[in-house]
C-alpha positions, -999 to +999 in steps of 0.1 A: -001+003+003+027+021+011+044+020-025+011+029-046+007+054-024+044+069-033+032+061-072+002+078-067+019+109-053+045+109-075+015+106-104+004+137-090+032+157-092+047+146-125+010+155-134+018+193-127+054+194-143+037+186-174+010+209-171+035+237-159+058+222-192+029+227-212+023+262-201+057+276-208+059+261-244+030+276-251+042+309-237+077+303-254+065+292-287+037+324-287+069+349-287+095+325-301+078+304-330+100+271-330+096+262-363+111+290-375+141+283-348+148+320-342+176+328-313+162+357-303+131+382-298+138+421-304+111+444-299+118+480-320+098+509-311+110+539-336+113+571-323+086+599-327+082+615-362+103+587-381+084+572-410+078+538-412+091+536-447+121+548-436+122+526-403+120+497-425+145+507-453+172+511-423+159+474-410+166+459-441+199+478-446+210+461-410+199+429-419+214+426-453+251+436-437+245+418-403+231+386-418+205+391-388+175+370-406+152+393-392+113+386-395+087+410-389+058+397-366+022+407-375-009+400-370-037+373-394-052+410-409-066+393-439-086+362-426-093+377-388-081+351-372-060+351-341-030+335-361+002+355-368+017+366-398+056+362-405+072+383-431+107+378-435+129+411-448+151+411-479+182+393-470+166+367-450+161+330-458+137+307-443+155+277-463+120+251-471+094+284-458+085+305-488+052+331-487+022+308-483+038+278-464+021+270-430+035+276-392+027+252-368+016+267-332+021+251-299-011+262-280-042+270-291-029+301-314-039+289-353-011+279-377+009+311-393+020+317-424+051+328-441+038+362-457+056+382-488+071+420-484+040+438-497+021+424-462+044+450-448+023+481-471-004+490-441+023+475-409+040+497-388+075+494-386+069+491-346+066+456-330+084+420-326+107+407-353+123+374-349+163+373-350+165+340-372+206+344-384+234+354-366+230+363-332+262+371-311+278+397-294+294+414-329+264+414-344+241+429-315+266+456-306+264+466-342+227+467-341+228+484-306+250+514-320+227+518-349+197+517-326+215+551-307+222+565-336+188+567-352+168+572-317+151+536-324+142+517-286+154+481-286+145+454-265+156+417-261+141+384-258+162+349-257+153+318-267+162+300-235+141+290-204+151+321-184+127+347-191+102+324-190+108+313-155+110+352-143+071+357-157+065+325-145+078+333-107+058+367-110+028+346-109+015+337-072-004+308-088+029+293-100+049+303-066+019+284-047+020+257-067+057+254-063+056+254-027+026+230-024+045+207-044+077+212-021+049+209+014+038+173-006+079+163-008+080+167+029+054+148+039+061+121+019+092+114+030+081+115+067+056+090+054+082+070+041+105+075+073+078+061+097+072+032+078+103+024+077+113+032+111+112-004+120+131-021+098+161+007+099+159+003+141+164-036+134+192-031+106+209-009+130+209-032+160+220-056+133+252-038+131+244-028+094+266+006+079+246+039+086+255+049+048+240+016+035+209+020+057+207+056+041+212+044+006+188+015+008+156+040+021+168+068-005+160+040-029+131+026-019+119+061-018+129+075-051+127+045-073+087+042-077+086+080-079+113+080-104+101+053-123+063+072-127+081+102-135+100+080-164+065+072-177+047+104-173+076+122-194+077+095-222+040+098-225+042+134-228+067+132-251+050+110-273+016+128-271+038+162-284+054+143-310+021+130-320+000+163-317+026+189-321+055+179-336+088+170-332+102+205-331+085+210-299+095+180-280+132+192-268+119+223-250+092+204-235+116+175-223+141+200-210+113+221-186+098+191-175+132+178-160+141+206-148+112+207-126+114+171-115+150+177-104+139+206-084+109+183-069+130+151-063+163+167-050+140+186-025+124+152-015+159+134-009+175+164+008+146+164+032+148+125+036+182+127+041+181+155+066+147+138+087+167+106+086+196+121+101+178+141+127+154+110+137+182+084+136+171+049+153+192+033+182+193+000+199+179+015+228+148+020+208+139-015+204+146-022+238+121+002+251+100-014+227+094+021+209+091+013+172+096+048+158+121+080+170+104+105+187+116+130+167+095+121+136+067+134+158+080+163+164+089+168+128+052+158+114+038+181+141+058+209+125+051+200+090+013+197+096+015+234+114+030+245+081+007+225+057-022+239+077-010+277+077-004+274+040-040+260+034-056+289+052-032+315+035-040+302+001-076+289+004-090+326+009-068+342-021-084+312-043-119+320-033-114+356-045-100+343-074-132+329-086-142+362-086-115+371-106-117+344-128-157+355-129-143+387-140-117+377-166-144+351-182-168+382-187-139+401-196-129+379-225-163+376-234-166+417-242-131+413-261-145+383-282-178+404-290-154+431-304-132+406-328-144+422-357-135+454-344-105+473-358-085+504-347-066+532-368-034+549-356-024+579-371+015+582-379+017+625-392+026+648-367+004+678-354+014+700-381-009+677-404-043+694-401-052+680-436-039+647-424-065+655-395-095+663-416-090+630-433-092+607-406-119+627-389-139+619-419-129+588-419-146+585-383-178+601-396-179+579-427-182+550-408-204+560-382-229+569-407-227+535-420-231+521-384-191+514-379-182+535-357-184+535-317-166+555-292-161+544-256-138+570-236-140+566-200-124+593-173-114+577-135-120+598-105-086+602-088-103+597-052-124+568-064-112+545-087-148+527-087-160+558-094-160+562-137-173+587-163-178+574-193-184+590-229-200+564-254-224+562-282-253+541-287-232+519-309-208+508-279-236+501-261-254+477-288-216+459-296-215+448-255-248+440-259-261+467-226-297+487-233-294+512-206-335+513-213-340+481-201-312+468-178-318+467-140-293+483-126-294+515-151-314+542-147-315+577-162-305+609-143-306+645-148-279+668-150-289+681-114-276+646-100-244+645-121-215+638-098-189+661-102-165+642-123-196+638-153-205+673-149-171+685-151-169+659-185-199+683-201-182+712-197-155+703-217-183+696-248-180+735-255-141+729-260-145+696-278-170+704-301-168+717-338-181+753-327-208+766-303-237+751-319-222+721-321-218+721-286-249+728-277-261+701-297-241+678-279-250+689-245-291+691-253-296+658-269-270+638-246-284+613-220-266+608-186-273+571-166-261+559-132-246+525-134-252+512-097-245+470-096-238+469-134-207+463-147-205+484-178-170+475-197-158+508-210-121+518-225-099+538-206-095+575-222-059+573-233-056+537-241-074+506-249-075+490-213-109+476-205-125+490-173-154+470-158-162+498-129-187+494-099-200+525-102-204+546-132-217+576-152-229+573-187-227+594-208-246+587-243-236+613-268-263+613-301-228+609-324-197+623-328-199+643-356-207+672-333-166+665-322-135+688-336-110+672-360-079+675-337-097+685-308-114+650-301-116+628-328-083+619-340-066+618-305-094+591-292-090+574-326-051+573-321-054+564-290-084+535-298-110+548-276-127+548-316-133+515-328-143+509-364-160+480-375-146+456-406-112+459-417-117+454-452-144+480-452-123+500-427-089+496-449-116+503-478-123+537-466-084+545-453-076+541-489-105+559-502-097+590-480-055+591-491-047+579-460-028+539-472+008+543-453-008+569-431-024+550-410-021+513-396-058+495-392-052+470-360-077+440-350-083+459-310-090+420-290-060+401-302-038+413-276-060+410-250-077+376-256-040+362-259-040+380-221-077+359-207-060+325-222-027+333-200-053+342-169-072+307-176-037+291-175-030+304-142-061+298-128-057+259-137-021+261-119-035+276-088-063+249-087-033+223-091-016+240-064-046+237-041-052+202-047-014+200-041-016+220-004-046+198+004-036+159-004+000+174+016-019+185+044-038+153+044-013+131+041+006+148+069-025+148+090-028+108+083+010+107+090+009+124+121-012+106+136-002+074+132+032+086+144+012+095+174-005+067+180+023+043+176+044+058+201+018+061+221+004+024+221+018+015+254+002+035+271-033+034+250-036-004+251-042-011+287-069+017+286-088+008+252-089-029+273-105-013+296-131+003+278-118+038+271-129+046+235-104+060+213-119+093+207-117+099+245-077+088+245-073+113+214-092+140+229-065+160+244-045+159+210-076+174+193-080+197+220-048+214+216-051+213+179-085+229+178-069+256+203-041+261+176-064+261+148-088+283+162-060+312+169-042+305+136-079+315+118-085+342+139-047+359+128-057+350+091-092+362+091-079+399+109-052+403+078-077+398+057-101+422+072-072+444+074-061+441+043-094+449+031-104+473+049-073+494+041-059+489+078-094+515+086-114+490+112-146+515+104-143+507+066-172+484+055-165+446+053-178+440+018-164+412+001-140+402+030-170+381+042-167+356+016-129+355+022-133+352+057-163+327+057-142+305+033-114+311+056-133+296+087-151+266+072-116+256+053-106+256+093-130+238+107-126+212+078-094+206+085-095+205+123-125+177+121-101+156+093-075+156+119-095+147+146-105+116+126-076+109+121-064+105+151-091+087+164-091+063+136-049+056+138-053+050+177-081+022+169-063+009+140-029+007+161-051-015+190-067-034+162-028-046+149-014-050+187-044-074+192-040-094+159-003-091+163+000-072+129+020-040+144 
């Protein structure tokens, strides 16, 4: 049974290793497509005012001179998918990959493709470039020198695990998963040593060398786990080979072996350390004690740490359910915007003729029902109080009817918050003329949303906000706004979205803006970010499972060790009619007091964090976190009590039946 439990625990750990390796491979392939065999990725940001055509020309020169093998990454605008398109610059040779060739991706991204240079005609020179050629200290220094001379900013990413691991270590879910795995390793070591305590003592009594005992016990612990790990690695490699291709196998295997080496190394180190501290002796056999008391102290310490870790993780995990719900809601909004595009202008403030054309683009698209405005202002004193200028077309895009949605009500100008009143006061500066300002003010409708999260784009960026409270200023249209005073800045900051890539590009060409603006999907990056959030949600779930498994095992091991050490005391009392629960009562009481104090401390920290240190602040959603923590503490204490009772009863049966 003991070996089966070790193998089951190893299977759980290896499953987590495969999952983490899969996540890392997906993240890695998104930035460095493995089928192109890049050595680095370079993010290029040209200075303001530098023409895209000039940046492309200089990049082509550097590419040919340094043999960098640069490949530009652009979104799949033509087919409207989440795929990426790779455009080799002149001088880049991708052997066996011609324009139109398909590029396999590891994760959920659709297969990419190779495109010709004409794909860059409407693309910005800023963005990411793969380095698929020569990349060493000399070429990097020369490339940096060119960038410094032209004012171009460069950021590098290498084809290694260091950057991926740094990114993952920045996620609390990943750190918790690692901590839970190490805790489970400590419990497994305690479990194995408690099982082997009697045989270790007999071997010490027989004069077997200490190193031999230690080596045999370590191998007995590691052998079944290493066997399971080898099977899991082989299955994972074969699955990737069949489903994704051989090009992804080396990185996946490297990540799995690294994670397993860390985990099993921790297990071996803990087993050796605890075994040395709890070394058996001949006196232990003479006094009829089947295991050293050091194991009990170690199990109590690990149990206390596991209990504290469970309580510390449960509350954030309960809050993560709300975050997961918010992420799912945000992702659903971005999916509604899949067909929406943004237009970024590349001309300077002196090009008023271009401003007029860009504004005409917005007005033309709006007349066709293909333009929407969302511009939100955040109150500096209250981040939850937001004022948003929107058009009806935006509300239609996100699926909200303010006149028929519960929690949204119309309000008069006299009821407007200060920020909303100031925003309406700015209409005079943002409108084309006085008549347009009066029309905007008279025809706009104001609504107060309380308890209903209305998705809004933050002013000056494409960040999506889901404010708990918001004032909506629904303007009749965008025709009354001025060109350079509002429309063009809002267009460039992606607060105005247009429907349909082909329709927008057709209007851009008709107005003579080709090459002066770039048309891009607004939701690509956000959907990708939501996919990463889903990965980390799964990682958090895996860490909770590991922690609960670790606590369950340490409760079982600790109760078994205690019952074994107290068997000579408990057995006569059990024969005399004492109930096992009565004998376990002192230990259960002590653990209950400890658990109550720890739970109270954790709940106090949660309340203080939620109220920002102000005890008079309303608790609100902190009640849910406190209830989740108290429920977890009560469940853990009850489970531990059941383990103590079962261990005492089981030890009594073992002695009676002479199976101990």
